[in-house]
FIKEBA-780330 format. One line per field, with one value per residue: x, y, z of N, C-alpha, C in turn; residue in one letter. Coordinates in nm, 3 decimals. Layout:
<recs>
n.c1 [X,...]
n.c2 [Y,...]
n.c3 [Z,...]
ca.c1 [X,...]
ca.c2 [Y,...]
ca.c3 [Z,...]
c.c1 [X,...]
c.c2 [Y,...]
c.c3 [Z,...]
residu [A,...]
</recs>
This chain:
<recs>
n.c1 [0.084,0.042,0.105,-0.077,0.086,0.298,0.153,0.082,0.336,0.411,0.221,0.306,0.565,0.527,0.430,0.639,0.884,1.134,1.074,0.856,0.832,0.853,0.745,0.474,0.568,0.834,0.826,0.744,0.976,1.141,0.995,1.037,1.289,1.258,1.160,0.950,0.985,0.936,0.911,0.932,0.804,1.043,1.249,1.568,1.635,1.844,2.185,2.379,2.661,2.649,2.695,2.539,2.311,2.059,1.723,1.415,1.060,0.769,0.515,0.312,0.310,0.560,0.856,1.149,1.422,1.728,1.991,2.317,2.454,2.700,2.798,2.635,2.380,2.083,1.917,1.601,1.584,1.408,1.076,0.900,0.615,0.333,0.371,0.589,0.936,1.266,1.621,1.746,1.935,2.209,2.255,2.367,2.653,2.716,2.775,2.861,2.596,2.472,2.310,2.068,1.792,1.477,1.203,0.905,0.671,0.503,0.599,0.573,0.793,0.897,1.171,1.430,1.721,1.637,1.776,2.109,2.134,2.277,2.247,2.395,2.465,2.220,2.151,2.346,2.259,2.010,2.018,1.862,1.608,1.678,1.782,1.610,1.558,1.815,1.862,1.672,1.759,2.016,1.947,1.815,2.023,2.211,2.079,2.085,2.360,2.426,2.300,2.417,2.681,2.814,3.015,2.969,2.830,2.839,3.103,3.179,3.351,3.219,2.971,3.033,3.114,2.877,2.707,2.824,2.769,2.489,2.459,2.587,2.683,2.609,2.731,2.976,3.090,3.127,3.004,2.651,2.387,2.206,2.367,2.465,2.223,2.123,2.331,2.546,2.390,2.272,2.482,2.668,2.846,3.043,3.243,3.427,3.565,3.607,3.552,3.536,3.319,3.331,3.220,3.197,3.175,3.169,3.240,3.040,2.920,2.671,2.694,2.869,2.710,2.487,2.606,2.780,2.656,2.491,2.648,2.905,2.879,2.840,3.087,3.252,3.164,3.249,3.522,3.563,3.490,3.690,3.908,3.847,3.860,4.134,4.239,4.145,4.215,4.315,4.144,3.918,3.579,3.450,3.172,2.911,2.699,2.480,2.363,2.590,2.743,2.963,3.073,3.302,3.364,3.556,3.710,3.848,3.974,4.088,3.986,4.192,4.303,4.093,4.089,4.342,4.311,4.104,4.224,4.412,4.238,4.112,4.336,4.392,4.160,4.175,4.382,4.276,4.217,3.981,3.938,3.856,3.590,3.492,3.520,3.774,3.756,3.864,3.852,3.860,3.828,3.696,3.630,3.394,3.391,3.262,3.283,3.218,3.224,3.258,3.269,3.217,3.063,2.820,2.647,2.484,2.418,2.264,2.251,2.519,2.572,2.397,2.506,2.764,2.680,2.535,2.745,2.903,2.736,2.735,3.001,2.999,2.807,2.945,3.121,3.291,3.570,3.682,3.706,3.485,3.446,3.321]
n.c2 [-0.120,0.228,0.516,0.824,1.055,0.967,0.910,1.166,1.267,1.102,1.180,1.443,1.394,1.238,1.417,1.569,1.626,1.472,1.253,1.141,0.910,0.697,0.395,0.311,0.172,0.240,0.516,0.517,0.435,0.658,0.852,0.776,0.859,1.125,1.441,1.672,2.028,2.326,2.664,2.994,3.316,3.496,3.333,3.190,2.941,2.807,2.918,3.125,2.968,2.756,2.403,2.190,1.964,1.865,1.863,2.047,2.033,2.222,2.207,2.379,2.730,2.981,3.043,3.229,3.260,3.410,3.609,3.727,4.048,4.291,4.552,4.496,4.430,4.253,4.023,3.884,3.559,3.347,3.227,3.007,2.801,2.630,2.279,2.283,2.217,2.281,2.354,2.126,2.120,2.143,1.924,1.669,1.669,1.780,2.054,2.400,2.618,2.860,3.066,3.205,3.081,3.197,3.198,3.342,3.366,3.204,2.871,2.529,2.273,1.985,1.805,1.641,1.448,1.375,1.549,1.461,1.246,1.136,1.201,1.058,0.829,0.709,0.643,0.453,0.249,0.189,0.135,0.051,0.168,0.436,0.484,0.595,0.847,0.954,0.962,1.152,1.377,1.408,1.464,1.711,1.863,1.838,1.979,2.237,2.270,2.269,2.500,2.699,2.650,2.533,2.305,2.095,1.897,1.635,1.575,1.493,1.247,1.035,1.040,0.957,0.695,0.591,0.620,0.438,0.202,0.189,0.165,-0.065,-0.393,-0.689,-0.940,-0.904,-0.661,-0.454,-0.151,-0.146,-0.207,-0.004,0.210,0.285,0.367,0.563,0.731,0.755,0.804,1.047,1.215,1.244,1.432,1.448,1.275,1.372,1.522,1.331,0.987,0.628,0.344,0.020,-0.302,-0.621,-0.974,-1.304,-1.589,-1.878,-1.899,-1.988,-2.260,-2.328,-2.264,-2.436,-2.688,-2.718,-2.595,-2.328,-2.220,-2.253,-2.087,-1.837,-1.815,-1.792,-1.549,-1.377,-1.410,-1.305,-1.041,-0.966,-0.983,-0.782,-0.559,-0.560,-0.506,-0.262,0.092,0.332,0.553,0.457,0.325,0.036,-0.183,-0.408,-0.494,-0.654,-0.991,-1.163,-0.981,-0.712,-0.372,-0.113,0.218,0.449,0.727,1.020,0.890,0.734,0.559,0.379,0.350,0.212,-0.021,-0.127,-0.175,-0.366,-0.578,-0.653,-0.732,-0.955,-1.125,-1.162,-1.291,-1.531,-1.650,-1.724,-1.954,-2.185,-2.431,-2.527,-2.462,-2.620,-2.882,-2.977,-3.037,-2.995,-2.671,-2.369,-2.034,-1.767,-1.437,-1.192,-0.869,-0.538,-0.206,0.144,0.496,0.819,1.160,1.103,0.894,0.907,1.141,1.078,0.905,0.665,0.574,0.522,0.313,0.117,0.084,-0.020,-0.252,-0.387,-0.440,-0.602,-0.828,-0.903,-0.981,-1.197,-1.369,-1.432,-1.618,-1.541,-1.444,-1.211,-0.867,-0.604,-0.293,-0.131]
n.c3 [0.000,-0.069,0.109,0.185,0.163,0.002,-0.229,-0.308,-0.362,-0.578,-0.769,-0.816,-0.917,-1.153,-1.336,-1.416,-1.661,-1.667,-1.511,-1.627,-1.786,-1.619,-1.453,-1.224,-0.995,-1.009,-0.981,-0.719,-0.588,-0.641,-0.506,-0.244,-0.198,-0.183,-0.033,0.147,0.168,0.347,0.263,0.365,0.258,0.073,0.144,0.085,-0.132,-0.263,-0.298,-0.522,-0.648,-0.469,-0.439,-0.666,-0.561,-0.567,-0.702,-0.744,-0.704,-0.734,-0.510,-0.417,-0.459,-0.536,-0.715,-0.781,-1.000,-0.969,-1.103,-1.042,-1.122,-1.222,-0.989,-0.769,-0.861,-0.968,-1.189,-1.286,-1.388,-1.436,-1.360,-1.152,-1.099,-0.940,-0.965,-1.135,-1.221,-1.101,-1.091,-1.184,-1.389,-1.333,-1.186,-1.249,-1.257,-1.019,-1.028,-0.954,-0.859,-1.085,-1.032,-0.800,-0.599,-0.498,-0.277,-0.364,-0.233,0.043,0.015,-0.078,-0.134,-0.320,-0.263,-0.438,-0.453,-0.106,0.181,0.269,0.101,-0.204,-0.548,-0.750,-0.611,-0.571,-0.833,-0.889,-0.725,-0.830,-1.125,-1.349,-1.313,-1.314,-1.562,-1.754,-1.639,-1.640,-1.917,-1.997,-1.855,-1.962,-2.224,-2.195,-2.087,-2.289,-2.489,-2.381,-2.370,-2.642,-2.726,-2.579,-2.583,-2.367,-2.226,-1.997,-1.811,-1.934,-1.930,-1.684,-1.500,-1.359,-1.478,-1.737,-1.678,-1.571,-1.787,-1.960,-1.821,-1.844,-2.116,-2.189,-2.299,-2.136,-2.163,-2.297,-2.217,-2.389,-2.552,-2.624,-2.871,-2.824,-2.762,-3.015,-3.136,-2.965,-2.878,-3.075,-3.312,-3.243,-3.190,-3.396,-3.495,-3.306,-3.369,-3.542,-3.848,-4.039,-4.048,-3.996,-4.023,-3.908,-3.953,-3.806,-3.828,-3.704,-3.903,-3.982,-3.732,-3.647,-3.682,-3.474,-3.250,-3.292,-3.300,-3.079,-2.869,-2.679,-2.476,-2.573,-2.791,-2.661,-2.533,-2.752,-2.855,-2.649,-2.676,-2.932,-2.880,-2.697,-2.865,-3.047,-2.877,-2.818,-3.064,-3.166,-3.194,-2.941,-2.948,-3.072,-3.081,-2.973,-3.029,-2.940,-3.172,-3.268,-3.196,-3.277,-3.406,-3.456,-3.410,-3.492,-3.427,-3.587,-3.525,-3.692,-3.913,-4.218,-4.521,-4.573,-4.319,-4.195,-4.350,-4.293,-4.017,-4.035,-4.173,-3.984,-3.784,-3.905,-3.926,-3.651,-3.564,-3.706,-3.569,-3.330,-3.068,-3.040,-2.942,-2.693,-2.693,-2.894,-2.830,-2.890,-3.157,-3.497,-3.595,-3.748,-3.681,-3.867,-4.009,-4.134,-4.285,-4.310,-4.439,-4.400,-4.492,-4.358,-4.450,-4.713,-4.819,-4.685,-4.474,-4.274,-3.979,-3.949,-4.212,-4.268,-4.089,-4.192,-4.447,-4.393,-4.267,-4.468,-4.645,-4.485,-4.473,-4.738,-4.771,-4.594,-4.713,-4.940,-4.861,-4.660,-4.442,-4.543,-4.662,-4.736,-4.889,-5.068]
ca.c1 [0.000,0.113,0.037,-0.127,0.196,0.369,0.066,0.098,0.468,0.408,0.146,0.395,0.678,0.494,0.398,0.765,0.937,1.239,1.018,0.727,0.827,0.869,0.627,0.427,0.658,0.958,0.796,0.739,1.114,1.186,0.924,1.096,1.413,1.219,1.103,0.894,1.046,0.852,0.989,0.856,0.828,1.176,1.347,1.664,1.635,1.987,2.261,2.472,2.787,2.625,2.706,2.407,2.295,1.919,1.627,1.293,0.929,0.683,0.381,0.237,0.391,0.621,1.001,1.216,1.565,1.791,2.132,2.390,2.525,2.797,2.746,2.533,2.248,2.035,1.805,1.520,1.602,1.291,0.981,0.838,0.491,0.287,0.392,0.708,1.062,1.382,1.745,1.796,2.030,2.346,2.254,2.443,2.795,2.731,2.844,2.812,2.480,2.510,2.208,2.007,1.648,1.409,1.058,0.836,0.568,0.515,0.607,0.603,0.873,0.939,1.314,1.485,1.695,1.629,1.905,2.193,2.140,2.334,2.183,2.475,2.459,2.089,2.158,2.427,2.179,1.892,2.053,1.755,1.505,1.724,1.828,1.521,1.583,1.944,1.846,1.598,1.847,2.123,1.888,1.793,2.152,2.273,2.016,2.139,2.500,2.433,2.254,2.501,2.821,2.871,3.043,2.989,2.788,2.875,3.245,3.202,3.394,3.120,2.864,3.081,3.109,2.737,2.655,2.873,2.693,2.354,2.463,2.685,2.640,2.649,2.815,3.109,3.141,3.131,2.879,2.550,2.323,2.142,2.467,2.463,2.097,2.094,2.445,2.609,2.296,2.241,2.604,2.761,2.948,3.148,3.343,3.524,3.534,3.614,3.564,3.490,3.244,3.374,3.133,3.266,3.088,3.238,3.180,2.997,2.889,2.553,2.742,2.923,2.595,2.403,2.682,2.846,2.568,2.492,2.761,3.019,2.853,2.868,3.232,3.309,3.131,3.339,3.656,3.561,3.487,3.824,3.997,3.816,3.915,4.280,4.279,4.109,4.300,4.266,4.036,3.804,3.469,3.398,3.032,2.841,2.583,2.374,2.407,2.726,2.794,3.032,3.103,3.400,3.359,3.696,3.718,3.969,4.037,4.065,3.953,4.310,4.312,3.992,4.131,4.454,4.253,4.025,4.318,4.467,4.130,4.099,4.451,4.378,4.052,4.226,4.474,4.205,4.207,3.848,3.929,3.779,3.449,3.452,3.561,3.898,3.734,3.936,3.764,3.929,3.735,3.726,3.531,3.359,3.397,3.213,3.331,3.159,3.311,3.199,3.136,3.208,2.955,2.698,2.663,2.382,2.467,2.190,2.289,2.654,2.559,2.334,2.600,2.864,2.611,2.507,2.872,2.937,2.659,2.782,3.125,2.961,2.738,3.044,3.209,3.358,3.714,3.715,3.665,3.421,3.436,3.257]
ca.c2 [0.000,0.355,0.611,0.946,1.146,0.914,0.927,1.306,1.280,1.035,1.266,1.553,1.343,1.187,1.529,1.636,1.561,1.372,1.135,1.111,0.778,0.593,0.320,0.347,0.118,0.316,0.645,0.494,0.436,0.797,0.925,0.740,0.937,1.266,1.493,1.806,2.138,2.446,2.787,3.117,3.420,3.556,3.231,3.155,2.795,2.782,3.037,3.119,2.908,2.631,2.280,2.136,1.828,1.829,1.939,2.078,2.044,2.308,2.156,2.504,2.847,3.051,3.057,3.308,3.236,3.541,3.606,3.848,4.128,4.381,4.663,4.446,4.424,4.120,4.014,3.764,3.474,3.261,3.214,2.875,2.795,2.496,2.165,2.296,2.166,2.367,2.312,1.996,2.125,2.126,1.815,1.550,1.672,1.856,2.180,2.512,2.691,2.988,3.164,3.167,3.060,3.264,3.179,3.471,3.360,3.077,2.767,2.391,2.211,1.846,1.798,1.510,1.360,1.440,1.585,1.350,1.141,1.190,1.154,0.958,0.705,0.646,0.584,0.332,0.145,0.158,0.177,0.027,0.269,0.572,0.499,0.689,0.981,0.999,0.994,1.279,1.485,1.428,1.530,1.851,1.929,1.847,2.090,2.363,2.279,2.307,2.637,2.795,2.608,2.501,2.162,2.075,1.777,1.507,1.551,1.439,1.107,0.937,1.036,0.871,0.558,0.551,0.609,0.312,0.095,0.185,0.133,-0.173,-0.530,-0.763,-1.056,-0.868,-0.537,-0.350,-0.079,-0.226,-0.143,0.120,0.317,0.330,0.432,0.677,0.822,0.779,0.867,1.185,1.294,1.204,1.536,1.431,1.181,1.439,1.556,1.208,0.865,0.506,0.242,-0.115,-0.407,-0.750,-1.088,-1.433,-1.681,-2.011,-1.893,-2.071,-2.398,-2.343,-2.263,-2.554,-2.812,-2.726,-2.538,-2.182,-2.180,-2.240,-1.965,-1.720,-1.807,-1.742,-1.406,-1.308,-1.415,-1.207,-0.908,-0.941,-0.960,-0.648,-0.462,-0.557,-0.464,-0.122,0.199,0.389,0.648,0.391,0.281,-0.096,-0.202,-0.531,-0.437,-0.754,-1.109,-1.201,-0.878,-0.607,-0.249,-0.022,0.354,0.491,0.871,1.073,0.781,0.723,0.424,0.294,0.318,0.110,-0.145,-0.179,-0.232,-0.484,-0.687,-0.697,-0.803,-1.086,-1.206,-1.197,-1.389,-1.659,-1.705,-1.760,-2.096,-2.211,-2.576,-2.555,-2.448,-2.720,-3.015,-3.010,-3.062,-2.897,-2.564,-2.241,-1.922,-1.655,-1.330,-1.107,-0.729,-0.434,-0.072,0.264,0.611,0.953,1.198,1.088,0.802,0.960,1.222,1.033,0.792,0.542,0.528,0.467,0.183,0.024,0.058,-0.114,-0.377,-0.455,-0.490,-0.715,-0.945,-0.945,-1.056,-1.323,-1.453,-1.475,-1.719,-1.488,-1.425,-1.106,-0.728,-0.531,-0.150,-0.055]
ca.c3 [0.000,-0.074,0.196,0.120,0.130,-0.114,-0.344,-0.350,-0.423,-0.708,-0.861,-0.853,-0.994,-1.286,-1.425,-1.451,-1.782,-1.648,-1.444,-1.690,-1.848,-1.518,-1.412,-1.090,-0.892,-1.018,-0.918,-0.575,-0.541,-0.644,-0.400,-0.115,-0.186,-0.189,0.092,0.137,0.241,0.351,0.253,0.384,0.158,0.082,0.180,-0.020,-0.144,-0.281,-0.332,-0.634,-0.605,-0.397,-0.518,-0.701,-0.510,-0.567,-0.782,-0.669,-0.771,-0.652,-0.482,-0.437,-0.427,-0.649,-0.697,-0.883,-1.015,-0.985,-1.142,-1.003,-1.221,-1.159,-0.908,-0.675,-0.924,-1.003,-1.284,-1.274,-1.506,-1.459,-1.250,-1.151,-1.021,-0.900,-1.055,-1.219,-1.167,-1.123,-1.025,-1.230,-1.498,-1.285,-1.088,-1.286,-1.221,-0.894,-1.058,-0.874,-0.911,-1.145,-0.994,-0.673,-0.604,-0.387,-0.269,-0.374,-0.130,0.114,-0.088,-0.041,-0.239,-0.309,-0.293,-0.475,-0.339,0.024,0.242,0.313,-0.002,-0.326,-0.671,-0.820,-0.533,-0.597,-0.967,-0.880,-0.659,-0.912,-1.261,-1.446,-1.294,-1.341,-1.700,-1.822,-1.584,-1.692,-2.058,-2.007,-1.807,-2.060,-2.341,-2.160,-2.072,-2.422,-2.558,-2.327,-2.411,-2.783,-2.746,-2.506,-2.601,-2.237,-2.218,-1.854,-1.741,-1.991,-1.910,-1.550,-1.513,-1.313,-1.577,-1.844,-1.630,-1.559,-1.924,-2.014,-1.755,-1.898,-2.259,-2.208,-2.318,-2.016,-2.195,-2.347,-2.159,-2.492,-2.570,-2.693,-2.987,-2.779,-2.774,-3.154,-3.170,-2.879,-2.866,-3.205,-3.404,-3.201,-3.169,-3.502,-3.514,-3.206,-3.417,-3.628,-3.988,-4.118,-3.968,-4.062,-3.950,-3.944,-3.900,-3.802,-3.793,-3.718,-4.000,-3.935,-3.589,-3.625,-3.669,-3.338,-3.159,-3.313,-3.280,-2.949,-2.767,-2.660,-2.392,-2.664,-2.868,-2.576,-2.511,-2.878,-2.861,-2.556,-2.735,-3.041,-2.819,-2.643,-2.980,-3.098,-2.780,-2.830,-3.199,-3.193,-3.142,-2.815,-2.973,-3.137,-2.994,-3.011,-2.989,-2.981,-3.242,-3.253,-3.122,-3.310,-3.496,-3.382,-3.481,-3.436,-3.481,-3.593,-3.553,-3.755,-3.987,-4.362,-4.564,-4.557,-4.176,-4.167,-4.414,-4.215,-3.895,-4.070,-4.203,-3.855,-3.714,-3.968,-3.884,-3.509,-3.551,-3.756,-3.470,-3.207,-3.034,-2.984,-2.921,-2.572,-2.726,-2.995,-2.781,-2.961,-3.299,-3.579,-3.645,-3.753,-3.688,-3.957,-3.994,-4.247,-4.243,-4.400,-4.401,-4.462,-4.469,-4.341,-4.501,-4.859,-4.858,-4.625,-4.354,-4.180,-3.900,-3.977,-4.345,-4.257,-4.022,-4.287,-4.555,-4.342,-4.236,-4.596,-4.698,-4.399,-4.513,-4.870,-4.746,-4.528,-4.812,-5.041,-4.804,-4.543,-4.434,-4.639,-4.630,-4.846,-4.854,-5.176]
c.c1 [0.088,0.037,0.005,-0.015,0.272,0.286,0.078,0.232,0.470,0.334,0.231,0.504,0.640,0.457,0.521,0.832,1.036,1.190,0.897,0.718,0.840,0.736,0.593,0.521,0.792,0.941,0.791,0.879,1.167,1.122,0.984,1.228,1.385,1.158,1.051,0.976,0.952,0.941,0.897,0.888,0.964,1.285,1.438,1.678,1.775,2.055,2.344,2.606,2.770,2.643,2.566,2.396,2.150,1.842,1.501,1.172,0.839,0.546,0.282,0.324,0.451,0.769,1.058,1.365,1.631,1.940,2.199,2.456,2.630,2.724,2.627,2.392,2.213,1.929,1.729,1.534,1.479,1.202,0.912,0.718,0.453,0.313,0.518,0.835,1.173,1.503,1.806,1.914,2.176,2.364,2.353,2.589,2.823,2.804,2.787,2.691,2.526,2.406,2.154,1.855,1.583,1.259,0.990,0.722,0.582,0.501,0.638,0.673,0.890,1.084,1.356,1.631,1.691,1.767,1.978,2.206,2.188,2.277,2.263,2.476,2.328,2.092,2.237,2.348,2.062,1.918,1.941,1.647,1.551,1.784,1.743,1.542,1.712,1.933,1.777,1.686,1.958,2.070,1.867,1.924,2.221,2.212,2.069,2.285,2.510,2.396,2.344,2.650,2.890,2.890,3.074,2.958,2.839,3.024,3.274,3.239,3.289,3.000,2.906,3.074,2.966,2.676,2.698,2.798,2.556,2.352,2.562,2.617,2.695,2.746,2.958,3.172,3.156,3.004,2.781,2.485,2.255,2.240,2.469,2.340,2.069,2.208,2.504,2.515,2.274,2.364,2.711,2.873,3.064,3.264,3.438,3.478,3.537,3.627,3.510,3.410,3.291,3.282,3.202,3.169,3.168,3.164,3.143,2.967,2.769,2.593,2.795,2.808,2.517,2.475,2.732,2.767,2.589,2.605,2.887,3.003,2.884,3.017,3.302,3.285,3.226,3.480,3.667,3.566,3.625,3.923,3.975,3.875,4.066,4.326,4.250,4.214,4.238,4.146,3.912,3.700,3.416,3.260,2.989,2.709,2.460,2.436,2.552,2.789,2.848,3.058,3.220,3.385,3.500,3.705,3.851,4.046,4.000,4.023,4.071,4.331,4.217,4.031,4.246,4.405,4.182,4.115,4.378,4.363,4.111,4.213,4.436,4.268,4.100,4.316,4.405,4.197,4.071,3.828,3.850,3.629,3.400,3.494,3.682,3.877,3.810,3.839,3.841,3.826,3.786,3.616,3.507,3.351,3.342,3.253,3.248,3.237,3.230,3.305,3.114,3.096,2.820,2.734,2.561,2.427,2.397,2.226,2.428,2.653,2.502,2.431,2.707,2.803,2.583,2.635,2.924,2.865,2.697,2.909,3.095,2.897,2.834,3.148,3.290,3.508,3.760,3.660,3.600,3.402,3.378,3.150]
c.c2 [0.126,0.455,0.740,1.038,1.098,0.923,1.069,1.326,1.220,1.118,1.383,1.505,1.307,1.296,1.612,1.557,1.448,1.246,1.078,0.971,0.664,0.524,0.353,0.297,0.191,0.455,0.631,0.495,0.579,0.875,0.897,0.812,1.087,1.310,1.634,1.905,2.259,2.569,2.907,3.216,3.485,3.457,3.200,3.002,2.743,2.909,3.015,3.068,2.782,2.511,2.223,1.990,1.780,1.909,1.957,2.078,2.124,2.243,2.270,2.620,2.908,3.074,3.136,3.276,3.370,3.525,3.738,3.915,4.211,4.488,4.620,4.447,4.279,4.130,3.884,3.682,3.392,3.261,3.079,2.874,2.649,2.391,2.170,2.255,2.266,2.310,2.185,2.004,2.107,2.003,1.704,1.553,1.755,1.988,2.292,2.578,2.824,3.097,3.122,3.158,3.117,3.232,3.316,3.482,3.227,2.961,2.632,2.325,2.062,1.840,1.655,1.527,1.437,1.465,1.460,1.236,1.204,1.121,1.041,0.825,0.631,0.577,0.455,0.216,0.100,0.196,0.158,0.134,0.404,0.590,0.601,0.831,1.037,1.043,1.129,1.396,1.514,1.500,1.679,1.926,1.944,1.961,2.224,2.381,2.328,2.452,2.740,2.764,2.586,2.351,2.128,1.930,1.647,1.478,1.491,1.291,1.007,0.929,0.946,0.725,0.506,0.529,0.475,0.194,0.078,0.139,0.020,-0.308,-0.615,-0.877,-1.016,-0.746,-0.425,-0.266,-0.169,-0.147,-0.012,0.237,0.373,0.415,0.557,0.779,0.856,0.851,1.015,1.274,1.262,1.305,1.522,1.346,1.241,1.461,1.435,1.090,0.747,0.419,0.107,-0.215,-0.542,-0.859,-1.218,-1.522,-1.812,-2.013,-1.982,-2.217,-2.423,-2.353,-2.394,-2.684,-2.828,-2.659,-2.388,-2.135,-2.163,-2.114,-1.840,-1.703,-1.754,-1.593,-1.327,-1.302,-1.315,-1.065,-0.871,-0.911,-0.822,-0.540,-0.446,-0.500,-0.317,-0.027,0.256,0.479,0.584,0.346,0.146,-0.120,-0.343,-0.486,-0.528,-0.879,-1.148,-1.105,-0.761,-0.487,-0.179,0.113,0.410,0.640,0.909,0.964,0.787,0.580,0.331,0.256,0.204,-0.024,-0.208,-0.244,-0.363,-0.603,-0.744,-0.777,-0.942,-1.178,-1.253,-1.299,-1.526,-1.729,-1.752,-1.911,-2.118,-2.360,-2.612,-2.547,-2.561,-2.862,-3.068,-3.054,-2.958,-2.794,-2.433,-2.129,-1.817,-1.551,-1.259,-0.964,-0.638,-0.298,0.035,0.386,0.740,1.056,1.162,0.994,0.845,1.046,1.183,0.905,0.661,0.485,0.465,0.328,0.080,-0.015,-0.042,-0.251,-0.457,-0.514,-0.607,-0.841,-0.995,-1.028,-1.193,-1.420,-1.505,-1.570,-1.673,-1.478,-1.320,-0.972,-0.670,-0.387,-0.066,-0.139]
c.c3 [0.000,0.012,0.121,0.077,0.007,-0.241,-0.399,-0.420,-0.564,-0.811,-0.908,-0.949,-1.137,-1.386,-1.463,-1.562,-1.753,-1.577,-1.519,-1.749,-1.747,-1.488,-1.267,-0.982,-0.892,-0.956,-0.767,-0.517,-0.535,-0.530,-0.262,-0.091,-0.188,-0.057,0.070,0.218,0.232,0.352,0.273,0.274,0.180,0.116,0.060,-0.023,-0.171,-0.329,-0.458,-0.581,-0.523,-0.491,-0.542,-0.658,-0.518,-0.672,-0.698,-0.760,-0.679,-0.634,-0.488,-0.390,-0.553,-0.617,-0.814,-0.882,-1.049,-1.014,-1.106,-1.123,-1.149,-1.078,-0.822,-0.733,-0.959,-1.113,-1.256,-1.402,-1.538,-1.336,-1.263,-1.057,-0.994,-1.008,-1.138,-1.143,-1.195,-1.049,-1.079,-1.326,-1.456,-1.197,-1.122,-1.245,-1.097,-0.917,-0.973,-0.940,-0.969,-1.120,-0.857,-0.688,-0.478,-0.392,-0.266,-0.274,-0.059,0.014,-0.026,-0.159,-0.212,-0.355,-0.326,-0.513,-0.209,0.081,0.291,0.214,-0.132,-0.449,-0.737,-0.743,-0.557,-0.733,-0.965,-0.819,-0.745,-1.058,-1.361,-1.436,-1.343,-1.481,-1.774,-1.773,-1.638,-1.836,-2.076,-1.964,-1.907,-2.183,-2.313,-2.151,-2.207,-2.503,-2.511,-2.369,-2.556,-2.802,-2.680,-2.515,-2.466,-2.229,-2.073,-1.814,-1.800,-1.977,-1.773,-1.560,-1.469,-1.406,-1.693,-1.802,-1.622,-1.696,-1.985,-1.952,-1.819,-2.043,-2.289,-2.223,-2.203,-2.048,-2.225,-2.280,-2.260,-2.484,-2.646,-2.808,-2.948,-2.785,-2.915,-3.180,-3.087,-2.875,-3.002,-3.302,-3.372,-3.189,-3.272,-3.521,-3.416,-3.257,-3.521,-3.770,-4.080,-4.021,-4.046,-3.966,-4.000,-3.875,-3.913,-3.758,-3.807,-3.819,-3.931,-3.785,-3.556,-3.608,-3.529,-3.238,-3.169,-3.276,-3.137,-2.836,-2.747,-2.569,-2.476,-2.750,-2.789,-2.553,-2.636,-2.893,-2.770,-2.613,-2.851,-2.985,-2.763,-2.755,-3.039,-3.008,-2.796,-2.964,-3.226,-3.139,-3.016,-2.836,-3.036,-3.034,-3.042,-2.950,-3.028,-3.041,-3.233,-3.191,-3.151,-3.410,-3.415,-3.473,-3.412,-3.507,-3.471,-3.627,-3.616,-3.830,-4.135,-4.395,-4.545,-4.411,-4.141,-4.229,-4.336,-4.085,-3.927,-4.102,-4.075,-3.777,-3.773,-3.926,-3.740,-3.485,-3.597,-3.653,-3.342,-3.189,-2.968,-2.958,-2.797,-2.599,-2.818,-2.957,-2.858,-3.105,-3.381,-3.638,-3.637,-3.772,-3.785,-3.940,-4.126,-4.198,-4.353,-4.347,-4.472,-4.415,-4.462,-4.377,-4.647,-4.903,-4.801,-4.505,-4.247,-4.111,-3.936,-4.115,-4.345,-4.194,-4.120,-4.399,-4.512,-4.317,-4.363,-4.655,-4.615,-4.447,-4.651,-4.856,-4.686,-4.627,-4.919,-4.983,-4.686,-4.556,-4.535,-4.593,-4.755,-4.803,-4.967,-5.242]
residu [M,I,D,T,E,N,K,E,K,I,E,L,L,K,N,V,S,I,F,S,T,L,K,K,N,E,L,K,V,V,S,Q,Y,S,D,Y,E,K,C,L,S,G,C,E,I,F,K,E,G,N,T,A,E,E,L,Y,I,I,K,H,G,E,V,V,I,K,K,S,L,E,A,N,K,E,I,D,L,A,K,F,I,D,G,E,C,F,G,E,M,D,L,L,D,N,S,P,R,D,A,R,A,I,A,E,K,E,T,I,L,L,R,F,P,K,K,G,I,F,F,K,N,I,I,S,E,H,P,D,I,F,A,S,I,L,S,K,L,L,A,Q,I,A,G,R,I,R,S,T,N,R,L,I,S,E,K,A,P,W,I,Q,N,L,K,K,Q,L,L,S,D,K,L,T,G,L,Y,N,R,A,F,I,E,E,D,F,Y,N,N,I,S,D,Y,G,D,K,F,C,I,V,M,V,K,P,D,K,F,K,Y,I,N,D,T,Y,G,H,E,A,G,D,A,T,I,R,L,M,A,D,T,L,K,K,T,V,R,E,Q,D,T,P,V,R,Y,R,S,N,E,F,T,S,I,M,P,D,S,T,L,Q,D,A,I,D,F,S,K,K,M,L,D,N,V,R,L,L,D,I,S,Q,M,T,N,N,D,P,F,K,L,T,A,S,I,G,I,S,I,Y,P,C,E,S,K,K,A,D,E,L,I,K,L,A,Y,D,R,L,Y,K,A,W,E,E,G,G,D,K,I,I,H,E]
</recs>
């Protein structure tokens, strides 16, 4: 059963953008980390320069955000009323507040997280629940970054680590397909003026799965992932794209760079010892590879992925152990 106070909190939370996609049981968890605060008229909720450790939702009342100017002057940046949220934009990296918040009249606020609890610790404890909140916050912050050219929150090391946890494949530790569709698709410009997409697929993987079982298949996938990790350059981004298909995003690279990497990858795959997976049966693993190039072949992320994927499959259908880049 949910008590009356928690019901009120849930109603407030679900009408705020960053919490709007959460399910009822997830909202209940968030509500348990939230608490009400009463502010009298003129009360300073947070000061300019305070470390951002919380966000607020107005149950009822009115809050003004004020920014200091020279000569002890201030301007009103924004006004928030019942049901609205404020203070969330600096929350992710605990950056200093760049303005102060004042209650214009007696106000009841819902604070998340409550005093003594840190947002990043909650996310670590409930990563599945907070994946949606993180995505919403990152989207809002990314929008502000793009419009104001402020590169703040996404540079925080713990945000990068958390992002990797949320977008990682559990079997291999690589980024998963969601990384391609949510990060790469939306931030293609981050990869430079020229880059390549390399798609890799082990040949005859279905035979391994069908003959030696799914455990052998999973072990082969892990071995392929480890090989990819060891073969990529430091600046490259390896991804498990689908079940037995991998991608490497190669920033600041030419077609020749991608071909050189692909040849090295084929050589490394041929050298893999999978005898433990095949009960010592003679089986040599090979791979098929497809390459696409930005910007000469396309400037759209989804088109580049499809192009590399189609070429991968062409190489695979032609017998594998080869690279196709046109």
